C-alpha positions in Angstrom: 115.4 70.0 56.9 115.8 71.9 60.2 113.4 74.7 61.4 114.5 76.7 64.4 112.2 78.8 66.6 113.9 81.0 69.2 112.7 83.6 71.7 112.4 84.4 75.4 110.6 82.2 77.9 106.8 82.3 77.6 106.8 83.7 74.1 105.0 80.7 72.7 108.0 78.8 71.2 106.9 75.4 72.4 103.3 75.8 71.2 104.4 77.1 67.8 107.1 74.4 67.4 104.8 71.6 68.4 102.1 72.8 66.0 104.5 73.3 63.1 106.1 69.9 63.6 102.8 68.2 63.6 101.6 70.1 60.5 104.8 69.3 58.6 105.2 65.7 60.0 108.6 66.6 61.4 110.2 65.5 64.7 110.4 68.1 67.5 113.0 69.1 70.1 112.0 71.0 73.2 115.4 72.2 74.4 114.0 73.8 77.6 112.6 70.4 78.6 116.2 69.0 78.2 117.5 71.4 80.8 114.5 70.6 83.0 115.3 66.9 82.7 118.9 67.5 83.9 117.5 69.6 86.8 114.9 66.9 87.6 117.7 64.2 87.7 119.9 66.4 89.9 117.1 67.1 92.4 116.1 63.5 92.6 119.7 62.5 93.5 120.2 65.4 95.9 122.8 67.0 93.6 123.3 70.7 94.3 122.3 72.5 91.1 124.9 75.2 91.7 127.7 72.6 91.8 129.1 73.0 88.3 131.2 69.8 88.2 128.6 67.5 89.7 125.8 68.8 87.5 128.0 68.7 84.3 129.0 65.1 85.2 125.3 64.1 85.7 124.3 65.8 82.4 126.8 63.7 80.5 125.4 60.5 81.9 121.8 61.1 80.9 120.0 59.9 77.8 117.4 62.6 76.9 115.0 62.1 74.1 111.5 62.7 72.8 108.5 60.6 71.8 106.3 63.0 70.0 105.6 65.7 72.6 106.8 63.7 75.6 110.3 64.1 77.1 112.1 60.9 78.0 114.9 60.5 80.5 116.7 57.3 80.1 113.6 55.9 78.4 111.2 57.0 81.1 108.5 59.6 80.3 109.0 62.5 82.8 106.9 65.2 80.9 104.6 65.9 83.9 107.4 65.9 86.4 109.5 68.6 84.7 106.9 71.4 84.4 106.7 72.5 88.0 107.9 76.0 89.1 110.6 74.4 91.3 112.0 72.4 88.3 111.9 75.6 86.2 114.0 77.5 88.8 116.5 74.6 89.1 116.7 74.4 85.3 117.6 78.1 85.1 120.6 77.4 87.4 121.6 74.3 85.5 121.6 76.1 82.2 124.2 78.5 83.5 126.9 75.8 83.6 128.9 75.8 80.3 129.6 72.1 80.5 125.9 71.3 80.7 125.1 73.6 77.8 127.9 71.9 75.7 126.4 68.5 76.5 122.9 69.6 75.6 124.0 71.1 72.3 125.9 67.9 71.5 122.8 65.8 72.1 120.6 68.3 70.2 122.9 68.1 67.2 123.0 64.3 67.3 119.2 64.2 67.3 118.8 65.9 63.9 121.1 63.7 61.9 119.3 62.6 58.8 115.9 63.7 60.3 113.5 66.6 59.6 113.2 68.5 62.8 111.6 71.6 64.4 113.7 72.8 67.3 113.0 75.6 69.7 115.1 77.4 72.4 117.0 80.6 73.0 119.8 80.3 70.4 118.9 77.4 68.1 119.2 79.5 65.0 122.3 81.4 66.0 124.5 78.9 67.9 123.2 75.3 67.7 122.0 75.1 64.1 123.4 78.2 62.3 122.9 76.6 58.9 119.2 75.7 59.5 117.1 76.2 56.4 114.3 78.1 58.1 114.5 80.3 61.2 112.0 82.2 63.3 112.3 84.5 66.3 109.2 85.0 68.5 108.7 88.1 70.5 106.1 89.0 73.2 105.8 91.5 76.0 106.6 90.4 79.6 102.9 90.6 80.5 101.8 88.3 77.6 104.6 85.8 78.5 103.6 85.8 82.2 99.9 85.3 81.4 100.9 82.4 79.0 102.9 80.7 81.7 100.3 81.3 84.4 97.7 79.6 82.1 100.0 76.6 81.6 100.5 76.2 85.3 96.8 76.5 86.1 96.0 73.8 83.5 98.3 71.6 85.6 96.6 72.5 88.8 99.4 74.8 90.0 98.3 78.3 91.2 100.9 81.0 91.0 100.1 84.8 91.3 100.8 86.7 88.1 103.3 89.0 89.9 105.3 86.0 91.0 105.4 84.7 87.4 106.6 88.1 86.2 109.3 88.1 88.9 110.4 84.6 87.9 110.7 85.7 84.2 112.9 88.6 85.4 115.1 86.2 87.2 115.3 83.7 84.3 116.2 86.5 81.9 118.9 87.8 84.2 120.3 84.2 84.4 120.0 83.0 80.8 119.1 86.0 78.6 116.3 86.4 76.1 118.2 84.8 73.3 118.9 86.7 70.1 117.6 86.6 66.6 119.6 85.1 63.8 120.2 87.6 61.0 118.2 85.4 58.6 115.4 84.7 61.1 111.9 85.9 60.5 110.7 88.0 63.5 107.2 87.2 64.7 105.4 89.1 67.5 102.9 87.3 69.8 100.5 89.9 71.1 98.2 87.6 73.0 98.4 84.4 75.0 96.1 82.5 72.6 97.9 80.2 70.1 97.6 81.4 66.5 97.5 79.4 63.3 
């Protein structure tokens, strides 16, 4: 069984997906972390993240996977390394390359073969897994999303002004879009930054 949770950045997709996967005993795919992993690898190798050919080639070389809530790059846990603002910005650039997206979709689809999975992103229910049995689309105001992201960063010891976080969301939305709800998706509005059961 596949459950998809889509929505814009900061809407609570990851929190909801992790909680649901744990409750159901399903595996979990954090698609945003996959793009961050590509960005992390490129930056570590001094690859220009605007260089479409080089970034696409690197993405095809990587083995990205998950161990519970941890993201693995070629078998190494890089969860802490991929959550910085600089990696998020680089991931937004990386995600614009069609070849990178095609490779990430290929890897995502390979992960769910014969497995029960909760997967979250921008278009999991519309493009990646259109035949998923259960689909959700999370919505939240820009202010709520910015507060959520700011709280996540503060928990990691990174201080970013709220206005800067709002500006970053505007840039990410311009680059990658909010995502769109699948016709069969159940819309859910998050009106606060606090996780809900």
